[in-house]
MARGU-909858 format. One record per atom (N, C-alpha, C): atom name; residue in one letter; y, z, x. Coordinates in pm, 1 decimal. Atoms other than C-alpha are relative to their C-alpha. Layout:
N
<site: CA&code: a&c2: Y&c3: Z&c1: X>
...
END
This chain:
137
<site: N&code: m&c2: 23.3&c3: -119.5&c1: 80.2>
<site: CA&code: m&c2: 20549.2&c3: 13514.8&c1: 31202.1>
<site: C&code: m&c2: 43.7&c3: 122.2&c1: 79.6>
<site: N&code: s&c2: -45.5&c3: -124.1&c1: -64.1>
<site: CA&code: s&c2: 20722.0&c3: 13842.0&c1: 31285.0>
<site: C&code: s&c2: -42.5&c3: 117.7&c1: -85.8>
<site: N&code: l&c2: 56.7&c3: -103.5&c1: 85.8>
<site: CA&code: l&c2: 20494.0&c3: 14090.9&c1: 31114.4>
<site: C&code: l&c2: 36.5&c3: 138.6&c1: 50.4>
<site: N&code: k&c2: -35.6&c3: -138.1&c1: -30.3>
<site: CA&code: k&c2: 20615.9&c3: 14449.7&c1: 31103.2>
<site: C&code: k&c2: -74.3&c3: 88.9&c1: -99.2>
<site: N&code: i&c2: 72.9&c3: -94.0&c1: 85.0>
<site: CA&code: i&c2: 20395.2&c3: 14729.8&c1: 30970.1>
<site: C&code: i&c2: 71.6&c3: 133.9&c1: 7.7>
<site: N&code: r&c2: -79.6&c3: -122.5&c1: 3.9>
<site: CA&code: r&c2: 20579.2&c3: 15041.2&c1: 30857.8>
<site: C&code: r&c2: -26.7&c3: 76.6&c1: -129.0>
<site: N&code: k&c2: 5.6&c3: -79.1&c1: 122.9>
<site: CA&code: k&c2: 20595.7&c3: 15321.7&c1: 30603.4>
<site: C&code: k&c2: 93.8&c3: -62.9&c1: -102.4>
<site: N&code: a&c2: -85.4&c3: 50.2&c1: 107.0>
<site: CA&code: a&c2: 20731.6&c3: 15210.7&c1: 30269.4>
<site: C&code: a&c2: 118.9&c3: 93.9&c1: -17.9>
<site: N&code: r&c2: -122.7&c3: -75.5&c1: 25.7>
<site: CA&code: r&c2: 21087.4&c3: 15320.1&c1: 30198.2>
<site: C&code: r&c2: 31.6&c3: -6.1&c1: -149.6>
<site: N&code: p&c2: -32.1&c3: 1.2&c1: 143.9>
<site: CA&code: p&c2: 21234.2&c3: 15404.5&c1: 29855.2>
<site: C&code: p&c2: 46.9&c3: -136.4&c1: -50.2>
<site: N&code: e&c2: -50.0&c3: 130.6&c1: 43.6>
<site: CA&code: e&c2: 21406.6&c3: 15066.9&c1: 29841.9>
<site: C&code: e&c2: -110.1&c3: -107.2&c1: -6.1>
<site: N&code: d&c2: 113.8&c3: 93.0&c1: 5.9>
<site: CA&code: d&c2: 21063.5&c3: 14898.3&c1: 29878.6>
<site: C&code: d&c2: -78.8&c3: 11.9&c1: -130.2>
<site: N&code: e&c2: 85.1&c3: -29.4&c1: 115.9>
<site: CA&code: e&c2: 20927.3&c3: 15041.7&c1: 29554.2>
<site: C&code: e&c2: -15.4&c3: -119.6&c1: -93.7>
<site: N&code: a&c2: 9.8&c3: 113.5&c1: 92.9>
<site: CA&code: a&c2: 21009.2&c3: 14739.6&c1: 29333.8>
<site: C&code: a&c2: -89.4&c3: -109.7&c1: 56.6>
<site: N&code: a&c2: 81.1&c3: 104.7&c1: -62.0>
<site: CA&code: a&c2: 20852.5&c3: 14494.1&c1: 29579.9>
<site: C&code: a&c2: -146.8&c3: 41.5&c1: 7.3>
<site: N&code: v&c2: 137.3&c3: -49.2&c1: -4.5>
<site: CA&code: v&c2: 20542.1&c3: 14711.6&c1: 29621.7>
<site: C&code: v&c2: -62.2&c3: -7.1&c1: -139.1>
<site: N&code: l&c2: 51.8&c3: 4.8&c1: 137.2>
<site: CA&code: l&c2: 20500.5&c3: 14743.6&c1: 29244.5>
<site: C&code: l&c2: -25.2&c3: -143.9&c1: -44.3>
<site: N&code: e&c2: 18.1&c3: 141.3&c1: 34.1>
<site: CA&code: e&c2: 20545.2&c3: 14367.5&c1: 29203.1>
<site: C&code: e&c2: -128.3&c3: -54.5&c1: 63.7>
<site: N&code: l&c2: 119.9&c3: 46.2&c1: -69.5>
<site: CA&code: l&c2: 20274.6&c3: 14300.8&c1: 29461.1>
<site: C&code: l&c2: -126.1&c3: 62.9&c1: -60.6>
<site: N&code: l&c2: 113.1&c3: -65.2&c1: 65.5>
<site: CA&code: l&c2: 20041.3&c3: 14556.5&c1: 29300.2>
<site: C&code: l&c2: -36.3&c3: -70.6&c1: -130.4>
<site: N&code: r&c2: 25.9&c3: 69.4&c1: 127.2>
<site: CA&code: r&c2: 20080.0&c3: 14379.4&c1: 28966.3>
<site: C&code: r&c2: -53.0&c3: -141.4&c1: 25.0>
<site: N&code: e&c2: 45.9&c3: 135.1&c1: -34.0>
<site: CA&code: e&c2: 20038.4&c3: 14032.5&c1: 29121.9>
<site: C&code: e&c2: -148.5&c3: 0.0&c1: 34.1>
<site: N&code: l&c2: 137.9&c3: -7.2&c1: -48.5>
<site: CA&code: l&c2: 19708.0&c3: 14142.9&c1: 29274.2>
<site: C&code: l&c2: -92.3&c3: 78.3&c1: -91.9>
<site: N&code: d&c2: 76.0&c3: -79.5&c1: 97.1>
<site: CA&code: d&c2: 19591.2&c3: 14341.7&c1: 28970.2>
<site: C&code: d&c2: -50.3&c3: 130.4&c1: 62.6>
<site: N&code: l&c2: 32.0&c3: -128.5&c1: -62.4>
<site: CA&code: l&c2: 19593.9&c3: 14662.9&c1: 29175.3>
<site: C&code: l&c2: 78.5&c3: 115.7&c1: -61.6>
<site: N&code: y&c2: -79.8&c3: -105.4&c1: 63.7>
<site: CA&code: y&c2: 19842.1&c3: 14851.9&c1: 28959.0>
<site: C&code: y&c2: -88.0&c3: 75.7&c1: -98.7>
<site: N&code: y&c2: 71.7&c3: -82.0&c1: 97.4>
<site: CA&code: y&c2: 19701.3&c3: 15141.2&c1: 28757.5>
<site: C&code: y&c2: 94.7&c3: 105.5&c1: -53.9>
<site: N&code: n&c2: -81.4&c3: -104.8&c1: 61.5>
<site: CA&code: n&c2: 19851.2&c3: 15395.7&c1: 28519.0>
<site: C&code: n&c2: -9.1&c3: 126.2&c1: 84.0>
<site: N&code: g&c2: -0.9&c3: -123.2&c1: -78.0>
<site: CA&code: g&c2: 19953.4&c3: 15711.1&c1: 28700.1>
<site: C&code: g&c2: 20.2&c3: -23.2&c1: 148.6>
<site: N&code: l&c2: -22.7&c3: 29.4&c1: -141.6>
<site: CA&code: l&c2: 20012.8&c3: 15534.6&c1: 29031.1>
<site: C&code: l&c2: 125.5&c3: 71.4&c1: 48.4>
<site: N&code: r&c2: -114.5&c3: -67.4&c1: -61.1>
<site: CA&code: r&c2: 20241.8&c3: 15732.5&c1: 29257.5>
<site: C&code: r&c2: 45.3&c3: -81.6&c1: 120.2>
<site: N&code: f&c2: -54.9&c3: 74.1&c1: -112.6>
<site: CA&code: f&c2: 20471.0&c3: 15562.4&c1: 29504.0>
<site: C&code: f&c2: 14.0&c3: 96.1&c1: 118.4>
<site: N&code: s&c2: -0.2&c3: -86.1&c1: -118.4>
<site: CA&code: s&c2: 20372.2&c3: 15774.6&c1: 29800.1>
<site: C&code: s&c2: -113.3&c3: -45.7&c1: 90.6>
<site: N&code: g&c2: 103.0&c3: 34.3&c1: -96.2>
<site: CA&code: g&c2: 20175.4&c3: 15708.7&c1: 30114.8>
<site: C&code: g&c2: -18.8&c3: -149.0&c1: 23.4>
<site: N&code: f&c2: 14.3&c3: 143.8&c1: -20.5>
<site: CA&code: f&c2: 20229.1&c3: 15333.1&c1: 30103.7>
<site: C&code: f&c2: 49.7&c3: -40.4&c1: 137.5>
<site: N&code: r&c2: -43.7&c3: 69.0&c1: -120.7>
<site: CA&code: r&c2: 20249.2&c3: 15130.3&c1: 30420.6>
<site: C&code: r&c2: 13.6&c3: -146.0&c1: -40.0>
<site: N&code: v&c2: -22.7&c3: 139.9&c1: 34.4>
<site: CA&code: v&c2: 20377.7&c3: 14775.4&c1: 30407.9>
<site: C&code: v&c2: -6.7&c3: -86.9&c1: 124.6>
<site: N&code: a&c2: -8.9&c3: 103.9&c1: -102.0>
<site: CA&code: a&c2: 20340.5&c3: 14461.1&c1: 30612.0>
<site: C&code: a&c2: 116.1&c3: -88.7&c1: -42.7>
<site: N&code: e&c2: -121.6&c3: 73.2&c1: 31.8>
<site: CA&code: e&c2: 20677.6&c3: 14289.5&c1: 30623.6>
<site: C&code: e&c2: 12.8&c3: -118.0&c1: 96.9>
<site: N&code: d&c2: -19.5&c3: 119.3&c1: -81.3>
<site: CA&code: d&c2: 20740.8&c3: 13937.0&c1: 30746.1>
<site: C&code: d&c2: 132.1&c3: -63.7&c1: -40.1>
<site: N&code: s&c2: -132.5&c3: 59.3&c1: 24.6>
<site: CA&code: s&c2: 21097.7&c3: 13806.7&c1: 30774.5>
<site: C&code: s&c2: 67.6&c3: 62.4&c1: -121.9>
<site: N&code: g&c2: -66.8&c3: -72.9&c1: 107.4>
<site: CA&code: g&c2: 21221.2&c3: 14073.9&c1: 30533.2>
<site: C&code: g&c2: -74.6&c3: 2.8&c1: -131.6>
<site: N&code: r&c2: 79.2&c3: 4.1&c1: 123.5>
<site: CA&code: r&c2: 20953.4&c3: 14007.6&c1: 30270.2>
<site: C&code: r&c2: -126.7&c3: 82.3&c1: 16.1>
<site: N&code: i&c2: 123.3&c3: -79.2&c1: -1.9>
<site: CA&code: i&c2: 20675.3&c3: 14253.6&c1: 30188.8>
<site: C&code: i&c2: -114.5&c3: -90.8&c1: -43.5>
<site: N&code: v&c2: 112.5&c3: 91.6&c1: 24.7>
<site: CA&code: v&c2: 20352.7&c3: 14052.2&c1: 30213.7>
<site: C&code: v&c2: -133.9&c3: 73.0&c1: -6.4>
<site: N&code: g&c2: 123.3&c3: -76.9&c1: 4.8>
<site: CA&code: g&c2: 20094.8&c3: 14332.0&c1: 30235.5>
<site: C&code: g&c2: 28.6&c3: 146.5&c1: -23.4>
<site: N&code: i&c2: -15.3&c3: -141.7&c1: 31.4>
<site: CA&code: i&c2: 20041.6&c3: 14688.3&c1: 30121.1>
<site: C&code: i&c2: -133.1&c3: 71.2&c1: 16.6>
<site: N&code: v&c2: 116.4&c3: -87.9&c1: 4.3>
<site: CA&code: v&c2: 19800.6&c3: 14976.6&c1: 30156.4>
<site: C&code: v&c2: 52.4&c3: 141.5&c1: -23.9>
<site: N&code: q&c2: -39.6&c3: -138.0&c1: 27.6>
<site: CA&code: q&c2: 19815.3&c3: 15335.4&c1: 30033.0>
<site: C&code: q&c2: -97.7&c3: 94.2&c1: 69.1>
<site: N&code: l&c2: 78.9&c3: -104.9&c1: -65.2>
<site: CA&code: l&c2: 19693.7&c3: 15630.9&c1: 30239.0>
<site: C&code: l&c2: 43.7&c3: 133.0&c1: -59.5>
<site: N&code: e&c2: -31.6&c3: -125.1&c1: 68.1>
<site: CA&code: e&c2: 19678.8&c3: 15950.7&c1: 30035.6>
<site: C&code: e&c2: -75.0&c3: 115.6&c1: 64.9>
<site: N&code: p&c2: 69.1&c3: -114.2&c1: -60.1>
<site: CA&code: p&c2: 19606.4&c3: 16282.1&c1: 30206.4>
<site: C&code: p&c2: -70.6&c3: 85.0&c1: -105.5>
<site: N&code: g&c2: 75.0&c3: -94.8&c1: 82.4>
<site: CA&code: g&c2: 19339.4&c3: 16505.0&c1: 30052.6>
<site: C&code: g&c2: -8.7&c3: 130.5&c1: 77.2>
<site: N&code: l&c2: 12.7&c3: -128.3&c1: -68.0>
<site: CA&code: l&c2: 19235.6&c3: 16855.5&c1: 30151.4>
<site: C&code: l&c2: -56.7&c3: -14.9&c1: 140.4>
<site: N&code: d&c2: 65.1&c3: 15.1&c1: -129.7>
<site: CA&code: d&c2: 19011.1&c3: 16742.8&c1: 30435.1>
<site: C&code: d&c2: -28.6&c3: -145.4&c1: 33.5>
<site: N&code: h&c2: 22.2&c3: 142.5&c1: -20.2>
<site: CA&code: h&c2: 19033.3&c3: 16364.6&c1: 30424.9>
<site: C&code: h&c2: 125.0&c3: -78.7&c1: -39.1>
<site: N&code: i&c2: -102.4&c3: 93.7&c1: 46.9>
<site: CA&code: i&c2: 19254.1&c3: 16064.0&c1: 30361.8>
<site: C&code: i&c2: -71.5&c3: -98.4&c1: -91.1>
<site: N&code: f&c2: 57.8&c3: 98.3&c1: 89.5>
<site: CA&code: f&c2: 19190.6&c3: 15827.3&c1: 30072.5>
<site: C&code: f&c2: 80.9&c3: -128.4&c1: 8.8>
<site: N&code: l&c2: -64.1&c3: 130.4&c1: -13.7>
<site: CA&code: l&c2: 19267.8&c3: 15459.8&c1: 30127.2>
<site: C&code: l&c2: -18.2&c3: -76.6&c1: -130.0>
<site: N&code: s&c2: 8.6&c3: 79.6&c1: 122.3>
<site: CA&code: s&c2: 19351.0&c3: 15248.1&c1: 29823.9>
<site: C&code: s&c2: 106.9&c3: -108.7&c1: 2.3>
<site: N&code: s&c2: -101.9&c3: 102.2&c1: 24.1>
<site: CA&code: s&c2: 19551.1&c3: 14949.9&c1: 29705.7>
<site: C&code: s&c2: 28.6&c3: -89.4&c1: 120.0>
<site: N&code: l&c2: -18.1&c3: 96.2&c1: -108.6>
<site: CA&code: l&c2: 19493.7&c3: 14730.4&c1: 30010.2>
<site: C&code: l&c2: 11.7&c3: -138.2&c1: -61.2>
<site: N&code: g&c2: -18.7&c3: 133.0&c1: 57.2>
<site: CA&code: g&c2: 19635.6&c3: 14393.3&c1: 29915.6>
<site: C&code: g&c2: 98.7&c3: -82.5&c1: 78.8>
<site: N&code: i&c2: -84.4&c3: 96.1&c1: -69.2>
<site: CA&code: i&c2: 19797.4&c3: 14084.4&c1: 30058.4>
<site: C&code: i&c2: 48.4&c3: -102.1&c1: -102.5>
<site: N&code: s&c2: -57.4&c3: 99.5&c1: 90.4>
<site: CA&code: s&c2: 20029.4&c3: 13848.7&c1: 29872.5>
<site: C&code: s&c2: -87.8&c3: -124.6&c1: -3.8>
<site: N&code: q&c2: 93.2&c3: 111.4&c1: 15.2>
<site: CA&code: q&c2: 19829.5&c3: 13556.7&c1: 29736.0>
<site: C&code: q&c2: 31.9&c3: -117.1&c1: 91.4>
<site: N&code: d&c2: -35.8&c3: 113.3&c1: -85.1>
<site: CA&code: d&c2: 20024.0&c3: 13301.5&c1: 29937.9>
<site: C&code: d&c2: -17.4&c3: 29.4&c1: 149.4>
<site: N&code: r&c2: 18.9&c3: -37.0&c1: -140.5>
<site: CA&code: r&c2: 19947.6&c3: 13491.7&c1: 30261.3>
<site: C&code: r&c2: -142.5&c3: 47.7&c1: 29.2>
<site: N&code: q&c2: 137.5&c3: -42.4&c1: -21.1>
<site: CA&code: q&c2: 19577.9&c3: 13567.9&c1: 30215.6>
<site: C&code: q&c2: -71.6&c3: -94.3&c1: 96.8>
<site: N&code: e&c2: 81.9&c3: 75.1&c1: -96.5>
<site: CA&code: e&c2: 19317.1&c3: 13450.0&c1: 30467.0>
<site: C&code: e&c2: 75.5&c3: -29.4&c1: 130.1>
<site: N&code: q&c2: -75.7&c3: 16.3&c1: -124.5>
<site: CA&code: q&c2: 19565.2&c3: 13490.0&c1: 30755.7>
<site: C&code: q&c2: -14.3&c3: 120.8&c1: 91.7>
<site: N&code: g&c2: 23.9&c3: -116.0&c1: -84.2>
<site: CA&code: g&c2: 19435.0&c3: 13819.4&c1: 30897.1>
<site: C&code: g&c2: 95.5&c3: 116.1&c1: -21.3>
<site: N&code: l&c2: -98.2&c3: -105.9&c1: 22.3>
<site: CA&code: l&c2: 19707.1&c3: 14037.9&c1: 30747.5>
<site: C&code: l&c2: -64.1&c3: 132.8&c1: -40.4>
<site: N&code: a&c2: 68.5&c3: -124.5&c1: 37.5>
<site: CA&code: a&c2: 19468.9&c3: 14291.3&c1: 30588.8>
<site: C&code: a&c2: -59.5&c3: 64.6&c1: 124.7>
<site: N&code: s&c2: 54.9&c3: -52.7&c1: -125.7>
<site: CA&code: s&c2: 19296.0&c3: 14327.1&c1: 30924.8>
<site: C&code: s&c2: 109.4&c3: 57.2&c1: 87.2>
<site: N&code: a&c2: -112.2&c3: -49.8&c1: -80.8>
<site: CA&code: a&c2: 19631.6&c3: 14367.4&c1: 31098.8>
<site: C&code: a&c2: 46.6&c3: 136.3&c1: -51.1>
<site: N&code: l&c2: -39.0&c3: -129.0&c1: 58.0>
<site: CA&code: l&c2: 19727.6&c3: 14647.6&c1: 30858.0>
<site: C&code: l&c2: -98.5&c3: 109.2&c1: 40.4>
<site: N&code: l&c2: 100.4&c3: -101.4&c1: -31.4>
<site: CA&code: l&c2: 19401.1&c3: 14831.4&c1: 30911.5>
<site: C&code: l&c2: -7.2&c3: 28.9&c1: 149.7>
<site: N&code: n&c2: 4.1&c3: -21.8&c1: -145.7>
<site: CA&code: n&c2: 19397.0&c3: 14780.3&c1: 31288.8>
<site: C&code: n&c2: 117.7&c3: 82.5&c1: 49.2>
<site: N&code: e&c2: -118.3&c3: -77.6&c1: -37.3>
<site: CA&code: e&c2: 19745.7&c3: 14929.3&c1: 31308.2>
<site: C&code: e&c2: -10.4&c3: 144.4&c1: -47.9>
<site: N&code: l&c2: -6.2&c3: -132.4&c1: 62.8>
<site: CA&code: l&c2: 19690.4&c3: 15226.0&c1: 31077.1>
<site: C&code: l&c2: -121.4&c3: 89.6&c1: 23.8>
<site: N&code: l&c2: 120.1&c3: -83.7&c1: -8.3>
<site: CA&code: l&c2: 19330.9&c3: 15342.9&c1: 31108.9>
<site: C&code: l&c2: -8.0&c3: 84.5&c1: 126.8>
<site: N&code: p&c2: 11.2&c3: -82.5&c1: -121.4>
<site: CA&code: p&c2: 19340.9&c3: 15455.1&c1: 31474.4>
<site: C&code: p&c2: 95.5&c3: 119.4&c1: 3.0>
<site: N&code: k&c2: -99.4&c3: -108.1&c1: 0.6>
<site: CA&code: k&c2: 19639.8&c3: 15680.1&c1: 31396.7>
<site: C&code: k&c2: -38.8&c3: 116.5&c1: -90.8>
<site: N&code: q&c2: 40.1&c3: -104.9&c1: 93.8>
<site: CA&code: q&c2: 19451.6&c3: 15886.3&c1: 31135.2>
<site: C&code: q&c2: -94.2&c3: 98.1&c1: 68.9>
<site: N&code: d&c2: 81.6&c3: -102.7&c1: -65.5>
<site: CA&code: d&c2: 19294.8&c3: 16215.0&c1: 31242.7>
<site: C&code: d&c2: -93.0&c3: 73.6&c1: -96.5>
<site: N&code: q&c2: 94.4&c3: -54.3&c1: 97.3>
<site: CA&code: q&c2: 19077.6&c3: 16278.9&c1: 30936.9>
<site: C&code: q&c2: -94.7&c3: -110.9&c1: -44.1>
<site: N&code: d&c2: 87.5&c3: 100.2&c1: 59.4>
<site: CA&code: d&c2: 18785.9&c3: 16106.1&c1: 30768.4>
<site: C&code: d&c2: 79.6&c3: -77.4&c1: -104.7>
<site: N&code: i&c2: -69.3&c3: 85.1&c1: 96.2>
<site: CA&code: i&c2: 18906.4&c3: 15814.3&c1: 30555.8>
<site: C&code: i&c2: -103.6&c3: -54.3&c1: -98.3>
<site: N&code: y&c2: 90.3&c3: 46.5&c1: 105.6>
<site: CA&code: y&c2: 18736.0&c3: 15737.1&c1: 30223.4>
<site: C&code: y&c2: 67.1&c3: -111.6&c1: -79.4>
<site: N&code: l&c2: -50.3&c3: 103.9&c1: 90.1>
<site: CA&code: l&c2: 18769.7&c3: 15442.3&c1: 29987.4>
<site: C&code: l&c2: -110.1&c3: -42.0&c1: -95.5>
<site: N&code: y&c2: 91.6&c3: 65.7&c1: 92.0>
<site: CA&code: y&c2: 18608.9&c3: 15268.9&c1: 29691.1>
<site: C&code: y&c2: 24.2&c3: -149.7&c1: 17.1>
<site: N&code: t&c2: -18.6&c3: 143.2&c1: -19.7>
<site: CA&code: t&c2: 18545.1&c3: 14897.0&c1: 29732.0>
<site: C&code: t&c2: -114.2&c3: -81.9&c1: -57.7>
<site: N&code: i&c2: 103.7&c3: 95.3&c1: 39.0>
<site: CA&code: i&c2: 18359.1&c3: 14594.7&c1: 29602.9>
<site: C&code: i&c2: -21.9&c3: -101.7&c1: 112.8>
<site: N&code: i&c2: 18.2&c3: 87.4&c1: -116.3>
<site: CA&code: i&c2: 18385.2&c3: 14425.3&c1: 29945.9>
<site: C&code: i&c2: -36.9&c3: 83.6&c1: 123.3>
<site: N&code: p&c2: 35.9&c3: -90.4&c1: -109.8>
<site: CA&code: p&c2: 18198.2&c3: 14668.7&c1: 30172.4>
<site: C&code: p&c2: -15.8&c3: -69.6&c1: 135.2>
<site: N&code: d&c2: 18.2&c3: 68.3&c1: -128.6>
<site: CA&code: d&c2: 18120.0&c3: 14405.5&c1: 30436.8>
<site: C&code: d&c2: 131.0&c3: -13.9&c1: 75.9>
<site: N&code: f&c2: -131.1&c3: 6.7&c1: -65.7>
<site: CA&code: f&c2: 18491.8&c3: 14365.4&c1: 30507.4>
<site: C&code: f&c2: 30.8&c3: 132.1&c1: 70.3>
<site: N&code: f&c2: -35.5&c3: -129.6&c1: -56.2>
<site: CA&code: f&c2: 18537.4&c3: 14738.4&c1: 30565.3>
<site: C&code: f&c2: -96.2&c3: 47.0&c1: 109.3>
<site: N&code: k&c2: 94.3&c3: -34.9&c1: -106.1>
<site: CA&code: k&c2: 18223.2&c3: 14771.1&c1: 30779.1>
<site: C&code: k&c2: 53.1&c3: -42.3&c1: 136.4>
<site: N&code: k&c2: -57.6&c3: 49.1&c1: -126.1>
<site: CA&code: k&c2: 18411.5&c3: 14571.0&c1: 31046.0>
<site: C&code: k&c2: 96.6&c3: 100.9&c1: 61.7>
<site: N&code: f&c2: -97.3&c3: -99.4&c1: -46.4>
<site: CA&code: f&c2: 18650.9&c3: 14866.2&c1: 31073.6>
<site: C&code: f&c2: -62.2&c3: 138.7&c1: 14.3>
<site: N&code: g&c2: 68.7&c3: -127.0&c1: -22.3>
<site: CA&code: g&c2: 18387.6&c3: 15137.1&c1: 31111.0>
<site: C&code: g&c2: -31.4&c3: 79.3&c1: -124.6>
<site: N&code: f&c2: 35.6&c3: -68.8&c1: 124.2>
<site: CA&code: f&c2: 18340.8&c3: 15228.8&c1: 30744.4>
<site: C&code: f&c2: -147.9&c3: -17.2&c1: -26.0>
<site: N&code: e&c2: 140.8&c3: 7.1&c1: 38.0>
<site: CA&code: e&c2: 17992.6&c3: 15307.5&c1: 30619.7>
<site: C&code: e&c2: -16.8&c3: 57.4&c1: -140.1>
<site: N&code: p&c2: 23.5&c3: -49.3&c1: 136.4>
<site: CA&code: p&c2: 17856.3&c3: 15363.0&c1: 30267.0>
<site: C&code: p&c2: -44.3&c3: 146.5&c1: 1.1>
<site: N&code: v&c2: 38.2&c3: -140.5&c1: 16.3>
<site: CA&code: v&c2: 17820.3&c3: 15725.1&c1: 30153.2>
<site: C&code: v&c2: -11.0&c3: 31.7&c1: -148.5>
<site: N&code: i&c2: 3.7&c3: -52.4&c1: 136.5>
<site: CA&code: i&c2: 17744.8&c3: 15921.4&c1: 29840.3>
<site: C&code: i&c2: 138.8&c3: 56.9&c1: -29.3>
<site: N&code: p&c2: -134.3&c3: -51.5&c1: 31.4>
<site: CA&code: p&c2: 18074.8&c3: 15998.7&c1: 29662.1>
<site: C&code: p&c2: 7.2&c3: 152.2&c1: 11.1>
<site: N&code: q&c2: -23.2&c3: -143.2&c1: -16.8>
<site: CA&code: q&c2: 18213.9&c3: 16342.0&c1: 29746.9>
<site: C&code: q&c2: 75.8&c3: 54.7&c1: -121.5>
<site: N&code: v&c2: -66.6&c3: -63.8&c1: 113.1>
<site: CA&code: v&c2: 18330.4&c3: 16583.9&c1: 29478.5>
<site: C&code: v&c2: 150.8&c3: 5.6&c1: 22.1>
<site: N&code: s&c2: -143.0&c3: -15.6&c1: -29.1>
<site: CA&code: s&c2: 18667.6&c3: 16618.3&c1: 29652.9>
<site: C&code: s&c2: 77.8&c3: -131.3&c1: -6.8>
<site: N&code: l&c2: -68.7&c3: 128.9&c1: 7.4>
<site: CA&code: l&c2: 18745.5&c3: 16245.8&c1: 29618.9>
<site: C&code: l&c2: 64.5&c3: -18.6&c1: -136.4>
<site: N&code: p&c2: -59.3&c3: 29.0&c1: 130.8>
<site: CA&code: p&c2: 18975.0&c3: 16117.9&c1: 29346.0>
<site: C&code: p&c2: -101.9&c3: -70.3&c1: -90.1>
<site: N&code: s&c2: 87.6&c3: 64.0&c1: 97.1>
<site: CA&code: s&c2: 18796.6&c3: 16007.0&c1: 29031.6>
<site: C&code: s&c2: 27.7&c3: -149.7&c1: -4.3>
<site: N&code: k&c2: -20.4&c3: 144.5&c1: 15.3>
<site: CA&code: k&c2: 18739.6&c3: 15633.8&c1: 28994.4>
<site: C&code: k&c2: 83.2&c3: -29.3&c1: -124.9>
<site: N&code: a&c2: -78.6&c3: 18.1&c1: 121.7>
<site: CA&code: a&c2: 18894.0&c3: 15673.5&c1: 28648.8>
<site: C&code: a&c2: 149.7&c3: 1.8&c1: 30.7>
<site: N&code: r&c2: -141.7&c3: -6.0&c1: -38.0>
<site: CA&code: r&c2: 19224.7&c3: 15754.7&c1: 28818.9>
<site: C&code: r&c2: 53.2&c3: -137.9&c1: 34.9>
<site: N&code: y&c2: -40.3&c3: 132.8&c1: -43.8>
<site: CA&code: y&c2: 19235.3&c3: 15400.7&c1: 28958.2>
<site: C&code: y&c2: -34.2&c3: -109.2&c1: -101.4>
<site: N&code: d&c2: 42.8&c3: 94.7&c1: 102.4>
<site: CA&code: d&c2: 19113.3&c3: 15237.9&c1: 28635.5>
<site: C&code: d&c2: -106.8&c3: -94.7&c1: 53.6>
<site: N&code: c&c2: 98.4&c3: 89.4&c1: -61.5>
<site: CA&code: c&c2: 18829.0&c3: 15100.4&c1: 28845.9>
<site: C&code: c&c2: -143.4&c3: 33.9&c1: -39.0>
<site: N&code: q&c2: 135.8&c3: -40.0&c1: 32.6>
<site: CA&code: q&c2: 18529.6&c3: 15274.9&c1: 28692.1>
<site: C&code: q&c2: -76.5&c3: -110.6&c1: -71.5>
<site: N&code: d&c2: 66.9&c3: 108.1&c1: 71.5>
<site: CA&code: d&c2: 18456.4&c3: 14967.0&c1: 28479.6>
<site: C&code: d&c2: 18.3&c3: -135.5&c1: 67.1>
<site: N&code: c&c2: -31.3&c3: 124.8&c1: -69.9>
<site: CA&code: c&c2: 18573.7&c3: 14704.0&c1: 28729.4>
<site: C&code: c&c2: -127.9&c3: -76.6&c1: 32.8>
<site: N&code: r&c2: 127.5&c3: 58.8&c1: -42.1>
<site: CA&code: r&c2: 18243.4&c3: 14618.0&c1: 28898.1>
<site: C&code: r&c2: -92.4&c3: 113.7&c1: 42.0>
<site: N&code: p&c2: 79.3&c3: -116.6&c1: -38.4>
<site: CA&code: p&c2: 18029.1&c3: 14932.9&c1: 28883.5>
<site: C&code: p&c2: -127.6&c3: -35.3&c1: 75.1>
<site: N&code: d&c2: 121.4&c3: 42.2&c1: -69.4>
<site: CA&code: d&c2: 17727.1&c3: 14736.0&c1: 29004.5>
<site: C&code: d&c2: 25.9&c3: -30.7&c1: 147.1>
<site: N&code: r&c2: -33.7&c3: 34.9&c1: -138.2>
<site: CA&code: r&c2: 17912.7&c3: 14645.1&c1: 29325.4>
<site: C&code: r&c2: 88.6&c3: 102.9&c1: 69.3>
<site: N&code: c&c2: -93.5&c3: -97.1&c1: -58.7>
<site: CA&code: c&c2: 18145.5&c3: 14941.9&c1: 29380.5>
<site: C&code: c&c2: -72.2&c3: 96.1&c1: 93.9>
<site: N&code: v&c2: 59.5&c3: -83.0&c1: -104.5>
<site: CA&code: v&c2: 18067.5&c3: 15132.9&c1: 29698.0>
<site: C&code: v&c2: 104.2&c3: 101.1&c1: 47.3>
<site: N&code: t&c2: -84.5&c3: -100.7&c1: -64.2>
<site: CA&code: t&c2: 18212.5&c3: 15458.1&c1: 29829.6>
<site: C&code: t&c2: -29.6&c3: -7.9&c1: 149.3>
<site: N&code: m&c2: 18.2&c3: 12.5&c1: -144.7>
<site: CA&code: m&c2: 18271.7&c3: 15432.5&c1: 30204.1>
<site: C&code: m&c2: 84.9&c3: 103.4&c1: 72.4>
<site: N&code: v&c2: -75.6&c3: -92.3&c1: -83.4>
<site: CA&code: v&c2: 18392.6&c3: 15656.3&c1: 30483.1>
<site: C&code: v&c2: 8.4&c3: -55.5&c1: 141.6>
<site: N&code: r&c2: -16.6&c3: 23.7&c1: -144.0>
<site: CA&code: r&c2: 18529.1&c3: 15604.8&c1: 30831.6>
<site: C&code: r&c2: 25.7&c3: 137.1&c1: 59.0>
<site: N&code: r&c2: -10.9&c3: -133.5&c1: -57.8>
<site: CA&code: r&c2: 18469.8&c3: 15923.3&c1: 31024.7>
<site: C&code: r&c2: 110.4&c3: 4.6&c1: 103.7>
<site: N&code: k&c2: -108.0&c3: -13.3&c1: -99.2>
<site: CA&code: k&c2: 18756.7&c3: 16055.7&c1: 31233.1>
<site: C&code: k&c2: -53.4&c3: -25.7&c1: 138.2>
<site: N&code: q&c2: 41.7&c3: 42.3&c1: -134.5>
<site: CA&code: q&c2: 18741.8&c3: 15926.2&c1: 31584.9>
<site: C&code: q&c2: 19.0&c3: 110.9&c1: 101.1>
END
């Protein structure tokens, strides 16, 4: 495995969109900006989006190709990218225990965060959806 983590380039858009749809992470209004990709032998096998806000970064669309899940690729993406951020990082998730391993903790949603409706996730699993933050280091 020769995993390379990098910023998505314009020519990656089709592959990123395909992966978003495969993983049911695509939502109306999605913008192809702020994506980072995990590439292995020329194939995009993982994605994550980091969107800058006024005083924070919002992490969304973390996903790994179904045939490459359970191989530590999501952890590799986060371990590479999180230490390089110099602002608080927020996210919405239904798997908070996974993100706790990376220093995220549950918080009350902030007014400045994107609406859950933007991600079509407000009805996903509202009983399990948690807002989390990783404070800048």
